[in-house]
N, C-alpha and C positions, 0 to 999 in steps of 0.2 A: 504494500500500500504506500503510505507516505514515504517510508524509508527507501523504497525502490526508486521513486522519482528523485528524492533528494540525493541518493547515491549517483544517479545519472547526472544531476546538476553539478555535483562536485567533480565527476569525471570530466565534464566539459571544460573545467578549468585547466586541465592538463593539455588540452589540444590548443596549441598556440598557432593560430592562423590569422592572417590579416583579413579583416572583414570590412565590407563597405557599410556605410551608415544604414542602408536599407537592410542588409543582412543582420546587423546588430539588432535593429528594431524587431525584425521578424523572430530572431532568436529569443529575445526577451519575451515576446508575446507567446511563443510556443511554450517556453519554460513556465511562465506564470499560468497559462491556461492549463497545462498539465498538472501543475502544483495544486491549483484549486479544484480541478476535476477529481484528482485523487483524494483530496481532503473531503470533498462533498460525498464521494463514493463511500468513504469510511463512515462519515456521519450518517448517511442514509441507512447503511447496514447496521450501525450501532443503535438505530432507533432515535436519532436526534432529528428534531423537526427542522426542515428547511423549506421556506415558502416557495412554491412554484410560481414562475412568472407567467401570467396569463396575458395573451395578446389582446383579448377583448375584455371589456368591463361587464362580464356576465354575472348573473346571480350565482350564489354558491351552488355548485354541482358536485356529485360524487367524484372522487379522485379519478381522472381519466387514465386509460391505458396509455402509457407513454410510447410515442413513436420515435424512431431514430432522430428525427429533426425537432422533437419537442424541446422547447427552451426551458432550461432548468434555472439558470442564474446568470446575471450580468455582473462582471467584475471590472472595476476600474484599475487599469494597470499603472505601474509607477510613472509611465510617461504621460498619463492622463487619458489615454485612449481606452475605449470600452472593449471588453472581450466577452462574447456570449458563450456560455457553457451549454452544450446540447446533450441530450440523453445518450446519443451514440458515442460521445466523447468520454463518458464515464467509464472508469475501469470496470471490467466484468467481474472483478473480485467480490463485489457486494454479495453475490450468491454464496460464496465461500464464507465471507465474514458473517453473513446472516446465520449460516449453519453453525459457525463457531459461537455466535452469540447464544444460540439455543443451548449449546453444550455448556457455556458459561453459566447461563441462568439455571440449568438443571443441576450443575455442581453446587451452585449457591444454595439451592433448596436442601441439599444433603449436609451442608456444613454445620448448621446450628445443632442438630441432634448429636452429630459426631463430637463436636466441641463440648457440648453440655455434658455428655456422658463422661468425657475425660475430666472435666471440672468436678463432676459429682464424685467420682472415685477419689480424685486427688483431695477434695475437701474433707473426705473421711480421714485420709492420711494426715492432712494438715491439722485437723482438729485433735487427732490423737497425739500428735507430736507436741502441739501447743499445751495440752493438758498433762503431758508426761511427767512433769515435775511439780504439778500444782496439787495443793490440798483439795479434797473433795469440794469444799465450799467455794473454792476459787476457780473451779473448772467452768469452761464456757461451751455452749452449744451453738455452732454457727454453720455446720456442714449443710450442703445443699440437699434438697429432696431428690429422690430418684424420679425419673420421668413418670413411672407408674404412680408414685405418690403425688406428683404434680397433677396428673390426670384425675386422680381420686379426689383431690381438693376442688378442682374445677367442676367435676361432676357433682360434688356435694353442693356447690354454689348453684348449679343449674337445678338440682333437685329442690333446693330451698326456694328458688324462684318459682318453680312449678307449684309448690305447696302454697306459696303466697297468692298466686292467681287462682288456684283452686279454692282457697279459703275466701277470696274476695268475690269470685264469680260462680262458686259452686262447681259441681262436676259436669256441668253442661258443656257443650262444645265451645261456648264463648271464652272460657278460661284458656283453652288451647290457642284460640285466635289471638288473645292478648299476649300469651306467652311467645308465640311466633313473631308477633309485632315487636316485642321487646328484643328478640334475637336479631331483628332486622336493623337495629340501631347500630351506629358506629362502635359503641362500646363492645358489642359482640361480633364485630367484623361484618356487619350487614349480612348476617348469615340467613340462609333459607330454612335451615333445620337445625336440630340439636347437635348432630354430629359435626356440622360445620362450625357451629359456635364453640364446641368443645375444642376442636382443633385450633381455632383462632386463638382462644385464651391460653391454651397450652403452649402454642408457638410464642406468644408474647412473654410468658414466664420463662421459657427456655432461652429466648433471645436476651433477656436481662442479664444472664450469666454466661452464655455460651462464648462470648468474645472477650472474656476477662484478660486473656493473654495479650490483647491488643490495647489495653488501657493501663496507664501508669499511675502511680501514687507514691507518696512518702508515708509509710505506716510505722507504727511503733509497737508491733506485736511482740518483739523480743527484747530482753533485758541485756545489760552489760555482761552479766554472768553467762547468759545463754550463748552469746556470741564469742566471748573470750574463752570460756572453758567448756562449752558444749552443754547440752541439756541432759542432766543426769536423771534417768527414769526412777521414780519412787514406787513404780508398780510395773507389771508387765504391760507393754504398750502394743496395741493391735487395733484393727478395725475389721468390720464385716462388710463384704461386698458380694452381692448376688448369692447370699447364703453361705459364703466361704469366709473363714477366718484368715486374715492376712497379718502375720506377725511383723512388728517393727523392731522392738527391742525388749530384752528381759530387764527385770528390776535390777537397778544398779549399773546398767550399761549407759554409755554416753552416746547421745545422738548429735551428729554434726549436720549443720544446714549447708549443703553444697552450694546453694544459690547465693549465700551470703559471703561476700569477699571484702575483707577489711581494706579500707582506702580505695575501694572501687564503687560499691553501692552502700557503704556505711562507714562512719568514722567513729572510733571510740575516744572519749575524753581521756587524757592522760591521768595516771593515778594521783598526781599531785594537783589536778585541776580543781577549780571551784566546784564544779558539778560533782566530781568524785568525792570531794571532802564534805560536801553538804548532804549527799544521799548515799545509801549503801549500794554497792554494785548489783545487788540482787533486785533492787527496785528501780534503778535507772533505766528508763525506756529509751532505746536507741532508734532514732529516725533512720529508716532504710528505704532507698530508692528501688522500687520493684514494680512489676506489673501486678494487676489485681488477681492474676491467675493463682489457683491453688496447685497447679502442676509445677513441680519443682524445676523441671527442665526449661520452663518458660517464665520463671520468676524474674530473671535478670533482664532488664530492658536495654542493655548495651547494644544488642543486635540491631536496634532501630537507629543508632547514631549515624552509621554510614549512609543509608538511604535518605536520612534527614538532611545531612550535609550536602548530598547530591542535588538537593533542591535549592542550593546556593543561599545558605543562611548567613546572617550577619547580625551584629549588635550595633545599633545606632544610638549615639548620644547627641542630644540637642540642647541648645541654649538660644533663646530668642529675645529680640528687642522689637518694640512696636514701631520705631522710626522707619519710614518708608518714603519712596518717591511719590510726588504728586502725579497721579496717573494721567493728568490732563496735559502734562508737558515736562520734559526733562530739565528745562531751564528754570523751573519754578523751585522755590525752597521746599525742602522735604517736609512731610507731615510729622510733627513731633508733639510730645505732650510735656507739660510742666512736671508732672509726677515722675516721668522717666528721666528727665534731665536732672531733677533733684536727686533721684536715687543714684544716678551715675556719678554724681559729685558729692555723695554722702560718705563720711568716714564710718568704718566698722572695724571691729577687732576680729582677727582670725588667729586661731591657735597655732603657735610656732613650735612649742615643745611643752614639757610639763610645767615650766616656770615662766615662759614668755609668750606674749602675743604680738602680732604684727598689726599695726594700724595702717589701713590703706583705704583709698577710694574704691568703690565698687568697680569702676571702670578699669582699675589696675588688675582685676582678676580675670578680665576677658582674654588677654594674651596667653595666659597660662592655663586656661580652662581645659581640663582633661576629661571631666565627666566620668563615665563608667570605665573608660579605657585604663584608668589607674588600677583597676581590680582585675583586668584581663592580662595576666602575666604568668609566666611559667613558675617562677619562684614563689616562696611564701610571701604573703602580704606583710609588709613591714609597718612599723609604727608611723613612718613618714608617709607611706601610702595611705594609711588610715586617716592621717591628718589632712592630706591633700584631698581625698574624697569627701571628707566631712566639710572642709572649707568650700569646695565646689558646691556641695549641697546647700550651704549657707548662702552662697552667692546666688544660686537659683532662687532661693526663698526671698532674698533681698531685691533682686533686680529683674529676673527673667519675666517676660510677658506671659509665659506659660509655666506655672509653678506646679502643675499636676505631676510632673516626673521628678520632683525634688527628692522624694524619699528613695528613689532608685538612682540617685546621683546623675540625673540627666538622661538616663537610659530610656529609650522607647521600647525596650525589650527586643526580642528576636525579630528580625526583618527577613521575610522570605522574599528574595528579590524578584523571583519569577511572579510571585503573587502581587508584588508591588507594581510590576509592569502591567499585570492583568487588570488591576483595580484602580490604579492611579492615573492622574493626568500627566501629560508630558512635562509640565513644570516640575513635578516631583521626580519622575524616574529619569529625566535628562540629567539632573544633578547627581543622583545616585550612580547612574552608569558612568558619568564623567569621573566620579571619584574612583570607581572600580577599574575603569579602563586606562586611567592615567592621563597625563597631560596630552592635549591634542596637538597633532603636527600636521603640516601641509600634505604629507604623503599618506593621508587617510588612516589616522590613528586617533582613537578617542572621540569625544564630542566637543567639549569646551576647552579652550586654551586657558590654563591657570594664570591668573594675575598674581605673581609672587609679591606679597606685601606683608612681611612679618611685622612691620611697625604700624599696621593699620590702626589698631586701637590705642597705641601710644600717641600717634599723630592726632587721633580723635580727641584724646584726653587733653593734649596741649592746646588745641584750637578751642575746645569747649571752655577751658580755664581762661584763655585769652579773651574769649567773648564775654565771659562773666566779668573779668577785670575792666573791660571797656564800658560797662554799664555806668550810667550817671550816678546811680545810688551807691555803687561800689566806691566811686571816687569820694563820696561824702562820708565814708566810714571814718571813725576816729583813727588817727595815723598809726598809733602803736598796734591797735587791734588789726588794722588793715594789713600792716606788715606781717604780723603773725599768721593771718589767714592766707596771705599770698604765699608765704614760705611753706605753710602746711599743705596747700594745694599743689605746689610746684615740685617739692622735693620727692625723692623716692620714699616708698613706704618705710615707716620707722618701727623699730622693735622696742617694746616696753616690757618691763617686769610686771607680772600679774599683780604684784603687791603695790605697784606705783598707783598714784592717784591721777589718772589720765582721762577718766570718763567725762568729768565736768568740762575740761578744756575742749575736747573734740565735740561734745554735745553743743557747745556754743557755736563752733564753726558750722555744724550741720544746721543749726537754727538760723544762722545768718544767711547761709546759702539758700535755704528754703524761702526765707523772707525776700531776698533779692529777686529771685525768680518769680515768686507769686505776685510781687508788686508790679511786674511788667504788664503792660497792656498786651492783649492776645496778639494783635497784629505785629507789634514790635518783637514779641517773643518768637513768634513763628518765623519772622524774617531773620532774626539774629541767629537762632540756633538751628533753624531749618537749613540755612545757607552753610553752616558748619558741616553738617552731614553731607550735603551735596558736594562741597569742595573736597572733603576727605575721600569720599568714595569714587569721585570722578577724576581725582587728581588734577582738577582745574582744566580738564580738556575742553575744547571749544564747544562741543555739543552737550556737555554736562551729562553724558550717558555713563551708566555703570558697566562694569565687566560682569559677565555671566557668572563667574565663579572666582573667588579670591582664595589663595593658599596662604594661610596665616599660621606659621609653625606647622603643627601636625593637624590643624583643623582646616575645614573648608567653610567659607563664608559666602552666602548668596543673598541677594536682595529680592524679596518677593513683594507682591502687591500688599501683603499684610505686615511686612517688617523684615528685619535682618535675622537671618538664620545661621547659627554657628553649628556645624555638624562634625562629628567624629565617627567614622565607620570602621568597624573591625569585622573582617570576613573570616569565617571558620573554614579551614581547609583540611584539617586532620581530625581523626577520631580522638586522638590523645588530647588535643586542645579542649574539646568539649568535655571529655572525661574529667579533666582537671577542674573545670568550672563546676561540674556537678559535685565533685568531691569537696570543693570549697563551700558550696551551699550546704552540703551535709554536715561539714565541720561547724558551720554557723548554727545549724539547727540542733546539733548535739552538744553545742557549746564546747567542742573539743579545742577550738582556738577562740575562746570567748573574748570579744571586744565590744565595748559599749556602742561603737558605731554600727556594728552589724548584728542586729538582734532578730532579723527575719530573713528568710531566703530571698535571694536576689531574682530568682526565676520561678515560674510556676511549673515545677517538675511534674505536677499532676496532668498537665495538658501540653507539655513541651513538644511531643511528637504527634499531636492529634491531627495536624494538617496532612500527614502522609498515610495515616493508618486507616485508609478507606477500604471499601469492599474489594477493589481491584488488587490492592496491596495484600489484603488478607488471603485472597484466593491464590495469588501468585506465591505467597509465602507457604501456604499449605501444600500446594502442588510440587513444592521442592522437597517435601518430607515423604519418605518412603512409606511410613506407617499410614499416612492419610491416603496416599495413592493406592496402597493395597486395600484399604477400606473401601475406597471409591470403586475399585474394580469389582467389588462384590455387590454394588448397587446398580439399579437399572434406570434407564430413561428412554424416552421416545425421540429419536432423531427427527429433525424438521422435514426430512425427505422420505419419511416412512411412517407407517401406522402401527409398527410392531416395536415392542420394547426390546432393548438390548443392554448388556452390561457395558459400562465404561471401559475403554481400553487406552493404550498409550497414545494412539492417534487422536482420540478425543481429548486427552489431557494436553497434547501438543496444540490442538485446535483452540482450546480455552486459553492457553498461554499466548498464542498468536492473537487472539481477540483482545486480550489485555493490552498488548503492545499497540494494536490498532486504536483502541480506545484512548490510550495515553497520547498517541500522536494526534488524534482528532481533538482531544481537549487542548493540546498545545496549539493546534492550528486555530482553534476558536479564540485563543488569547490574542493572537496577532492579527486576526481577520479584519479588525476595524482600526488597527494602529496606523496604517498608511495615511488615511484621511485625517486622523487625529493629529498626527505629526505635522502634516501639511498645514492644517488650520492653526496649530500652535505657532509654527514659524511665521506664518502670514500675519498673525496677530502681533507677534513681537516686532515685526518690521513696521506694521501700521502704528503701534504704540510709540515706537521710536525712543525707547527708554534704555535699551541695552545695546552697547556698541558692537557686540559680536554678530548681530543680525543685520543683514542688508540685502539689497536687490541690485543686480548689476545692470549695465546698459542693454542687455538682452532680455531683461525682465526675469532673470534666473535668481532664485533664492540663494543666499550665501550665509554661511556661518564661519567666521574667522577661526583658524587659518586655512580651512579646507579649500581646495582648488577644484573639486568636482563640480560638474555642471548639474548634477542631480543630488543635492544634499538631502532631499527628502528620502530618495531611494537608498542613499548611503546609510542614513540613520535607521530606516526601516530594516535594512539588512542586518544591522547590529542587533535589533530587537529579535528578528527571526533567528539569528545565530545564537543569541543568548537564551531564548526560550526553547527553540527546537534543537539546539546543539548542532546546527548545520547551517549551510548557507545557500541562498537562492541566487544563482548567478544572474547578472543582467539588471540588478537594482541600482548599481552605481554608474556614474558617468563613465563612459568608455571612450 
């Protein structure tokens, strides 16, 4: 399907022949037409709805039998021309894909009962082991019911419902009508009879627990002693399954939990830690990162990390200011607020060490802002790291226009970059991709050219202070106080002993700055301080336009219609890097490395992998396991091209795997399907707004983004999106 045509497209790159302009245009049209025809074929076979293009404005009619010349879809190609996709051009593979879809659906129906039965038996084992060293009064019952027991409970519910209607309407026929009416409601699966209702409710109960191996959590089932020394049985430990006794351990024997690996999915506090000294090791509950499964072979969730990373995960830290360009003209003063200017020029204390603090303006913290990246490092978090993160948190609370992420040190959490491309506007993913792809060059690399400006916020500070000092009211201040205020504003941040009496002095400075700014008329204020931002960010260029992206130290700064955005992006590329972060979280939760700064987990480990653990992943995962494949081969299904049941075989399993790949490619294609026009409109708007100097149009009316020289910048960026999402490249989207 898609992979075939994309392979063909890549092969064409290797054929180096000189082409005429007409040949190039034809080649682009053929490649794009084939790409979309293949994508549509897969979508149709996968059951994804695509509207047919009707030549006439007729009333709704039954879906017609498609003829070879039937028009399916019209596609706008990168060069702006239209391409019609006709039914005869669709790949004939849909019949095969439809067959594979039927196999996939049939397998899916067999999964829940298989998984539930595994969870049921394992829950008996887990419960027995949990209670192995417990006194009778402390034992817990949490094992799942057998499927027969589930059916028995649902049947009792149905019988009670029958009795209710019999009591209400007597034993006449009316009670049965009311009973069937109740079963026809969604609660009972809109069932037509009692057996359907029973099956519906049983399936609901089974599905609640069947997929536990694909759900993660941090639980505290086990104590320090359980994990450190093993579980010493105070009785014979066993369970009964299908009428048979299964022995686990004899009284006095030690049970080890194979799925629990220290410094992998749990961390023990050291024996001299506060936690160990405060509580007995027998009572300390240790947080463990596991799946919700009772099956010990599937308790450890580390196997999800690699496929999760493959979705291009990253952590994004952000700091924002509300100052922004006037959208009606680059030459106008920026839109600024008195509150933000006051906060930028307000003194605060930041912890330097155990005995000292550093007094500095809020704006002084912008150059060194690191956000969450301070905590993403291979080595142990140091005291200095802790202070840096805490000070950045304070800075966000004092100054940022968005304080919602302060408790996470500026982190927006994990960013799935493919998902960001799927759901975001170009204004968001252009910047993200620019950060990831690196500095743009004229020979087609990256998107935006970085404006290296490490002194951006230092320069902003200087000019804001100079603007403040030029105010008439500033000149009227008492001379000695004015001198002190000037010195305090202009010098580097100062270090003070915590025991010193410095609060009153700097509180006076803050009060005076606030008074000076608030006393300004709005028009004067907007002109004075709005021009400062305009001058700093445009470097005084003739057109007063900003750069698309600034590189300030390790951070990236962009100007949006809503304000200034400071971003720091950390991309995950190895399993080990993610494992280390998970261990850090577990150390925080178990107080193994207790720090007042970090009292709650930094990530939501209960849902960290939820975006990948969908139905396709689950079936793909199960079909890689011999035990499930052997079970499946004992089950029957009816093929789409037959009316007779048959057992699943290896060909059917391979067909289901092929369908999963087709579905994934179709989903990826749906992500990029509307991006071309979206990119084009975004670039057009940037040129029209005339606020960002990277965007322009040449004398041939071609869109341009500095420093790229291609004549088809829209196609070039679209190809980046395609390559990034589909992990391949469609030839002919760039200027040739």
